[in-house]
FIKEVO-145434 format. One record per residue (C-alpha): residue in one letter; x, y, z. Coordinates in steps of 0.2 Angstrom, whole numbers, plus 5000, padded with zeros to 4 digits. Last residue first. Layout:
<tornus>
TORNU   res      X      Y      Z
TORNU     A      X      Y      Z
...
</tornus>
This chain:
<tornus>
TORNU   res      X      Y      Z
TORNU     N   5634   5736   5637
TORNU     K   5643   5731   5652
TORNU     K   5637   5714   5659
TORNU     G   5629   5714   5677
TORNU     K   5636   5699   5687
TORNU     A   5622   5687   5691
TORNU     Y   5634   5672   5689
TORNU     D   5652   5677   5684
TORNU     V   5661   5664   5695
TORNU     M   5645   5654   5700
TORNU     G   5646   5640   5687
TORNU     Q   5658   5627   5693
TORNU     F   5656   5620   5711
TORNU     D   5638   5625   5714
TORNU     V   5630   5622   5730
TORNU     V   5611   5623   5728
TORNU     V   5596   5630   5739
TORNU     V   5579   5631   5732
TORNU     P   5566   5639   5742
TORNU     E   5550   5629   5745
TORNU     N   5533   5635   5737
TORNU     G   5532   5625   5721
TORNU     V   5544   5623   5707
TORNU     V   5558   5636   5706
TORNU     W   5564   5641   5690
TORNU     A   5578   5638   5677
TORNU     D   5583   5643   5659
TORNU     H   5596   5635   5649
TORNU     G   5611   5637   5637
TORNU     S   5627   5632   5645
TORNU     A   5629   5614   5651
TORNU     F   5621   5607   5665
TORNU     L   5628   5594   5678
TORNU     S   5617   5589   5692
TORNU     I   5619   5581   5709
TORNU     D   5603   5577   5717
TORNU     G   5601   5575   5736
TORNU     P   5586   5588   5737
TORNU     K   5576   5588   5720
TORNU     C   5582   5592   5702
TORNU     E   5569   5593   5688
TORNU     Y   5573   5592   5670
TORNU     V   5566   5599   5654
TORNU     S   5572   5597   5636
TORNU     G   5568   5611   5624
TORNU     D   5585   5612   5615
TORNU     D   5589   5628   5624
TORNU     M   5589   5618   5640
TORNU     K   5574   5620   5653
TORNU     V   5579   5618   5671
TORNU     A   5567   5615   5685
TORNU     L   5573   5617   5702
TORNU     T   5563   5608   5717
TORNU     G   5567   5614   5735
TORNU     S   5582   5609   5746
TORNU     L   5601   5604   5746
TORNU     H   5604   5601   5727
TORNU     Y   5622   5598   5724
TORNU     Q   5628   5607   5708
TORNU     Y   5639   5607   5693
TORNU     H   5633   5622   5682
TORNU     P   5638   5629   5666
TORNU     A   5635   5647   5665
TORNU     E   5628   5654   5649
TORNU     C   5610   5656   5656
TORNU     S   5599   5660   5641
TORNU     K   5597   5674   5628
TORNU     T   5611   5685   5637
TORNU     K   5610   5702   5645
TORNU     A   5617   5694   5661
TORNU     L   5609   5707   5673
TORNU     P   5591   5707   5664
TORNU     Q   5593   5688   5663
TORNU     V   5595   5686   5682
TORNU     S   5578   5688   5689
TORNU     E   5565   5685   5675
TORNU     S   5574   5673   5663
TORNU     W   5582   5665   5679
TORNU     K   5565   5661   5687
TORNU     W   5561   5664   5705
TORNU     G   5543   5662   5711
TORNU     P   5547   5653   5726
TORNU     Q   5564   5660   5733
TORNU     F   5581   5655   5725
TORNU     T   5596   5652   5736
TORNU     A   5613   5649   5728
TORNU     R   5628   5643   5737
TORNU     G   5643   5647   5727
TORNU     I   5661   5639   5726
TORNU     S   5675   5649   5718
TORNU     A   5691   5639   5715
TORNU     G   5708   5646   5719
TORNU     G   5711   5634   5732
TORNU     V   5695   5640   5742
TORNU     T   5685   5655   5736
TORNU     V   5669   5658   5744
TORNU     L   5653   5664   5735
TORNU     E   5635   5667   5742
TORNU     V   5622   5669   5728
TORNU     K   5606   5677   5730
TORNU     G   5588   5676   5725
TORNU     K   5570   5683   5723
TORNU     P   5576   5698   5713
TORNU     F   5595   5698   5713
TORNU     E   5608   5698   5726
TORNU     R   5626   5694   5724
TORNU     V   5637   5690   5740
TORNU     E   5655   5690   5741
TORNU     D   5669   5682   5751
TORNU     P   5656   5672   5762
TORNU     K   5656   5673   5780
TORNU     G   5643   5660   5786
TORNU     F   5646   5651   5769
TORNU     N   5663   5646   5778
TORNU     K   5680   5645   5772
TORNU     I   5694   5633   5776
TORNU     E   5712   5633   5769
TORNU     V   5725   5621   5774
TORNU     K   5742   5616   5768
TORNU     E   5752   5633   5769
TORNU     G   5739   5640   5780
TORNU     T   5722   5649   5779
TORNU     V   5708   5648   5792
TORNU     Q   5692   5657   5791
TORNU     V   5679   5654   5803
TORNU     A   5660   5659   5803
TORNU     P   5651   5649   5816
TORNU     R   5647   5631   5810
TORNU     H   5631   5628   5800
TORNU     S   5640   5631   5782
TORNU     L   5653   5619   5787
TORNU     F   5640   5605   5788
TORNU     L   5633   5609   5770
TORNU     T   5651   5611   5763
TORNU     T   5655   5593   5770
TORNU     V   5639   5586   5762
TORNU     A   5644   5594   5746
TORNU     I   5661   5588   5747
TORNU     A   5656   5570   5751
TORNU     A   5643   5571   5736
TORNU     L   5657   5576   5725
TORNU     T   5668   5562   5730
TORNU     I   5654   5550   5728
TORNU     I   5650   5557   5711
TORNU     T   5668   5556   5705
TORNU     K   5670   5538   5711
TORNU     M   5654   5533   5701
</tornus>
């Protein structure tokens, strides 16, 4: 429970920081990044991932537009049967459906915190964009694989 509360606090802080003017401060004991000035942006059909690296960890803010589906938008880049990235996410907006390779299906809504292992497809449900902050699975997400 303590881990969930800590993760929620981090996610809420990330949300607030993303609405401040772009600032990058680094120091011996302090490192602040902002999604307003990401280190990297990866775009793909109907979506994008903005990445910041803090303390050696990559954190991604993903935005998926209505009609986005991993197997249609990202699979051609990943060249894998299903998404192999594990995800540890805080859901900010929209509804995201996730179908695991075993056939089980889950829906994530704003305020949810989810942990999904490798081996899934996902898609936007409805007409509202999905925005998530991912603390684990975006390092190689939507990077094209070499044949």
